C-alpha positions as CSV (number, residue, x, y, z in Angstrom):
1,M,181.2,93.1,197.2
2,P,184.7,94.1,196.3
3,P,184.8,94.8,192.4
4,D,187.7,92.2,192.1
5,I,185.3,89.4,193.3
6,L,183.3,87.8,190.6
7,M,180.0,86.4,192.1
8,N,177.9,86.1,188.6
9,S,178.8,86.3,185.0
10,D,176.1,88.4,183.0
11,M,176.9,87.2,179.4
12,P,174.4,86.3,176.3
13,N,173.1,82.8,176.4
14,I,173.9,81.1,179.6
15,L,173.8,77.4,179.5
16,H,173.9,76.6,183.2
17,R,174.6,78.2,186.5
18,G,175.9,75.8,189.2
19,K,176.8,76.6,192.8
20,V,180.4,77.7,191.7
21,R,180.7,77.4,187.8
22,D,179.0,79.4,185.1
23,T,178.8,77.8,181.7
24,Y,178.1,78.9,178.0
25,D,177.7,77.2,174.8
26,L,180.5,78.1,172.4
27,G,178.9,75.6,169.6
28,D,180.6,73.0,167.7
29,G,180.8,70.7,170.9
30,R,182.6,73.2,173.0
31,L,181.8,75.2,176.3
32,F,183.0,78.0,178.2
33,M,183.3,77.1,181.7
34,I,183.7,80.2,184.2
35,A,184.9,79.4,187.8
36,T,183.1,82.4,189.7
37,D,184.4,83.5,193.2
38,R,181.3,82.0,194.7
39,L,181.7,79.6,197.5
40,S,179.6,76.5,198.4
41,A,179.9,75.0,201.9
42,F,177.5,72.0,203.1
43,D,175.8,72.1,199.6
44,V,174.7,75.8,200.0
45,V,176.3,78.9,197.9
46,L,177.0,81.5,200.7
47,P,176.6,85.2,200.1
48,T,180.1,86.3,200.3
49,G,182.8,85.6,197.4
50,I,186.4,84.7,198.0
51,T,189.1,86.9,196.5
52,D,191.1,85.2,193.6
53,K,189.2,82.1,194.2
54,G,188.0,81.4,190.6
55,Q,191.3,82.0,189.1
56,V,192.8,79.5,191.7
57,L,190.3,76.6,190.9
58,N,190.5,77.3,187.0
59,R,194.4,77.4,186.9
60,I,194.8,74.4,189.4
61,S,192.1,72.3,187.3
62,A,194.1,72.9,184.0
63,F,197.4,72.0,185.7
64,W,195.9,68.5,187.2
65,F,194.0,67.8,183.8
66,D,197.5,67.9,182.2
67,R,199.2,65.8,184.7
68,T,196.5,63.2,184.4
69,E,195.9,62.9,180.8
70,N,197.8,60.1,180.5
71,I,195.4,58.2,183.1
72,V,192.0,59.0,181.8
73,P,190.8,61.7,179.0
74,N,189.5,65.0,180.1
75,H,187.5,67.9,178.5
76,F,190.1,70.6,178.8
77,I,190.8,72.6,175.4
78,C,192.7,75.7,176.7
79,L,192.6,78.7,179.2
80,A,190.6,81.4,178.2
81,D,193.1,84.0,178.6
82,S,195.4,81.9,176.3
83,P,196.0,82.6,172.7
84,D,194.2,79.6,171.7
85,A,191.2,80.7,173.1
86,A,190.2,83.4,170.5
87,Q,189.2,80.9,167.6
88,Y,186.9,79.3,169.9
89,I,185.3,82.7,171.6
90,D,185.3,84.9,168.5
91,K,182.5,83.3,166.4
92,S,180.2,82.7,169.5
93,S,177.4,84.5,171.1
94,I,179.9,85.6,173.9
95,A,182.6,87.2,171.3
96,G,183.3,90.7,172.7
97,A,181.7,90.0,176.0
98,V,184.8,88.3,177.9
99,S,186.4,90.9,180.1
100,E,189.9,90.3,181.4
101,Q,188.5,89.3,184.6
102,I,186.3,86.4,183.4
103,A,188.9,85.3,181.0
104,R,191.5,84.5,183.8
105,Q,188.7,82.5,185.5
106,A,187.5,80.5,182.7
107,M,188.6,77.8,180.4
108,V,187.4,76.3,176.9
109,V,186.5,72.8,177.3
110,K,184.6,69.9,175.4
111,R,180.8,69.3,175.7
112,A,180.2,66.2,177.6
113,E,177.0,64.0,178.3
114,R,177.5,64.3,182.1
115,L,177.1,61.2,184.4
116,D,175.0,62.4,187.5
117,L,177.0,61.3,190.3
118,E,180.0,62.4,192.1
119,C,182.8,60.2,192.5
120,I,184.4,60.6,195.7
121,V,187.6,59.0,196.8
122,R,188.9,59.1,200.5
123,G,192.4,58.4,201.4
124,Y,191.7,59.7,205.3
125,I,189.0,59.5,207.5
126,T,187.6,63.0,207.9
127,G,184.8,65.2,207.3
128,S,181.4,63.5,206.6
129,A,183.3,60.1,206.7
130,W,184.4,61.0,210.4
131,S,180.8,61.9,211.4
132,E,179.2,59.0,210.1
133,Y,182.0,56.8,211.7
134,R,181.5,58.3,215.0
135,R,177.6,57.8,214.6
136,Q,177.5,54.3,213.2
137,G,181.3,52.7,212.7
138,T,180.7,53.0,208.9
139,V,181.9,55.1,206.0
140,S,179.4,55.2,203.3
141,G,177.9,52.1,204.8
142,M,180.8,50.2,204.6
143,D,182.8,48.5,207.6
144,V,186.1,50.0,207.9
145,G,187.3,48.4,211.1
146,T,187.4,49.7,214.8
147,G,189.5,52.1,216.8
148,L,190.1,54.5,213.8
149,V,191.0,58.2,215.0
150,E,190.0,61.6,212.8
151,G,192.4,62.0,210.2
152,Q,193.7,58.3,210.2
153,E,195.1,57.0,206.7
154,F,193.0,54.2,205.4
155,P,195.0,51.2,204.1
156,E,193.7,51.7,200.7
157,P,191.5,54.6,199.4
158,L,187.9,54.2,199.6
159,F,185.5,54.9,196.6
160,T,182.4,56.6,198.1
161,P,180.2,58.0,195.2
162,T,177.4,60.4,195.9
163,T,174.2,61.7,194.0
164,K,174.9,65.3,192.4
165,A,172.0,67.3,193.5
166,E,171.3,70.6,191.8
167,E,169.6,71.8,195.0
168,G,170.0,70.5,198.4
169,H,172.5,68.0,199.8
170,D,174.2,65.2,197.7
171,E,173.5,61.6,199.2
172,N,175.5,58.3,199.5
173,M,175.3,55.9,196.9
174,S,175.2,52.0,197.5
175,K,177.3,49.9,194.8
176,Q,174.0,48.6,193.7
177,E,172.8,52.4,193.2
178,V,175.6,53.0,191.0
179,L,175.3,49.6,189.0
180,D,171.5,50.5,188.3
181,M,172.6,54.2,187.1
182,V,175.4,53.4,184.7
183,G,175.6,49.7,184.5
184,A,178.6,47.2,185.6
185,D,181.3,48.1,183.1
186,M,180.9,51.7,183.6
187,A,180.7,51.2,187.4
188,R,184.0,49.5,187.0
189,Q,185.6,52.1,185.2
190,L,184.4,54.8,187.3
191,E,185.9,53.4,190.6
192,E,189.2,52.2,188.8
193,M,189.9,55.7,187.2
194,S,188.9,57.7,190.0
195,K,191.2,55.9,192.5
196,A,194.0,56.0,190.0
197,V,193.9,59.5,189.5
198,F,193.6,59.8,193.4
199,K,196.6,57.8,194.0
200,T,198.8,59.6,191.4
201,A,197.7,63.2,192.4
202,H,198.2,62.3,196.1
203,D,201.8,61.1,195.7
204,F,202.4,64.3,193.7
205,A,200.9,66.6,196.4
206,R,203.1,64.7,199.3
207,G,206.4,65.6,197.3
208,K,205.1,69.2,197.8
209,G,204.2,69.2,201.3
210,I,200.5,68.6,200.9
211,I,198.4,65.5,201.8
212,L,195.4,65.0,199.4
213,A,193.0,63.6,201.8
214,D,190.1,63.4,199.9
215,T,188.6,64.4,196.7
216,K,185.6,64.3,194.3
217,M,185.5,64.2,190.6
218,E,182.8,64.1,187.8
219,F,182.7,62.4,184.6
220,G,181.0,62.6,181.5
221,I,180.9,60.8,178.0
222,I,182.4,62.4,175.1
223,D,182.5,60.4,171.8
224,G,181.7,57.0,173.5
225,E,184.6,57.5,175.9
226,L,184.7,58.0,179.7
227,T,186.2,61.8,180.3
228,L,186.8,63.7,183.4
229,I,185.0,67.1,183.6
230,D,184.1,70.2,185.5
231,E,187.0,70.7,188.2
232,L,189.9,68.7,189.3
233,L,191.7,68.4,192.6
234,T,191.0,72.0,193.6
235,P,190.9,73.5,197.0
236,D,186.9,73.4,196.8
237,S,186.8,69.6,195.5
238,S,189.3,68.2,197.8
239,R,191.1,68.5,201.2
240,F,194.4,69.4,201.3
241,W,196.4,69.1,204.5
242,D,199.9,70.6,205.5
243,I,201.9,67.6,205.9
244,T,204.2,69.1,208.6
245,G,201.4,69.6,210.7
246,Y,199.7,66.3,210.2
247,A,199.1,64.0,213.1
248,P,195.9,61.6,213.1
249,G,193.4,62.2,216.1
250,K,192.6,65.9,215.6
251,S,191.4,68.3,213.1
252,Q,194.3,69.0,210.5
253,P,196.0,72.3,209.3
254,N,194.6,72.7,205.6
255,Y,194.6,74.6,202.4
256,D,191.0,74.5,201.6
257,K,187.8,75.6,202.8
258,Q,187.5,73.5,206.0
259,F,188.6,77.0,207.8
260,V,185.0,78.3,206.4
261,R,183.1,75.2,207.3
262,D,184.6,75.4,210.9
263,W,183.7,79.1,210.9
264,L,179.9,78.4,209.9
265,D,179.6,75.7,212.3
266,E,181.0,78.1,215.3
267,Q,178.1,80.3,214.4
268,G,175.5,77.5,215.0
269,W,174.3,77.7,211.5
270,D,172.2,74.5,210.6
271,H,173.3,74.1,207.1
272,E,170.3,75.2,205.6
273,P,169.8,78.3,203.4
274,P,170.1,81.4,203.9
275,A,174.1,81.2,204.9
276,P,175.4,83.9,207.1
277,E,177.9,86.5,205.6
278,L,181.4,85.8,206.1
279,P,183.5,88.6,207.8
280,I,186.4,90.1,205.9
281,D,189.1,88.3,208.2
282,V,187.6,84.9,207.0
283,V,187.5,85.9,203.4
284,A,191.2,86.9,203.6
285,K,192.4,83.8,205.3
286,T,190.4,81.4,202.9
287,S,191.7,83.6,199.8
288,E,195.4,83.0,201.4
289,R,194.8,79.3,201.8
290,Y,193.9,78.7,198.2
291,R,196.5,80.8,196.7
292,E,199.0,79.0,198.8
293,A,198.0,75.6,197.9
294,Y,198.1,76.7,194.2
295,Y,201.6,78.0,194.7
296,K,202.8,74.5,196.6
297,L,201.6,72.5,194.1
298,T,202.2,74.2,190.7
299,G,205.1,76.1,191.9
300,T,203.5,79.1,190.4
301,K,202.1,82.1,192.1
302,L,198.9,84.0,190.6
């Protein structure tokens, strides 16, 4: 693996290692969250990392947290390579262990009590929703009408939450299952907030030449208040399509990890570990797509 690809962080007292993020406790209700260059596809972490991926995820999340904080509070405090970060890091167990590379790929956030579900909003029929529709004529068990084609926009975005699996595949959740997990008031808030963030981001992205097809969000509770956590509207958690090549009825030109999913399917992989190694050209093209999404949306180059 090239030295500029960060697959794992190795600092004291790691709190959690997820599919992509490594999280450390800074104390005083704050966390240090690193977006590594690991890539997860079909809920399996691949053995090959993607150059610059973590930096893109880190910075694009910060961009969206800033743009949506008027809709719902979020956990973001500062980027780890900003001057504000030292006051949180210097008195923690990771003081002196944060390299420049890690700092570029990390942020300081507030610690939340995580809700164990993923809030998925779909504006267009694609991916697993399209697969289900072709099999059963439904999306997440819901009737969405007949005659839809791949990539078609729904009249209104759909809220299709899933379980959050630490290992294995996330599973669709019914409205009743969400109610049983979090209660009626919280279930309503999750759907309303998720759709509001999606619609705001969708309209903004269209103005930048990108269609936000779908995305997943995670929420937690901080001081009794529903709060956006983890990542937000990244090429990992969302489908970004090129508006100039968009046409319903086919797979769309994209700025996300669909390129990797397509390559993996072409190899005949069964979506169970272990995943195959990615060739150099797939890594390079995926990195380019991630950087291009960041540039188009933020107007800034890495």
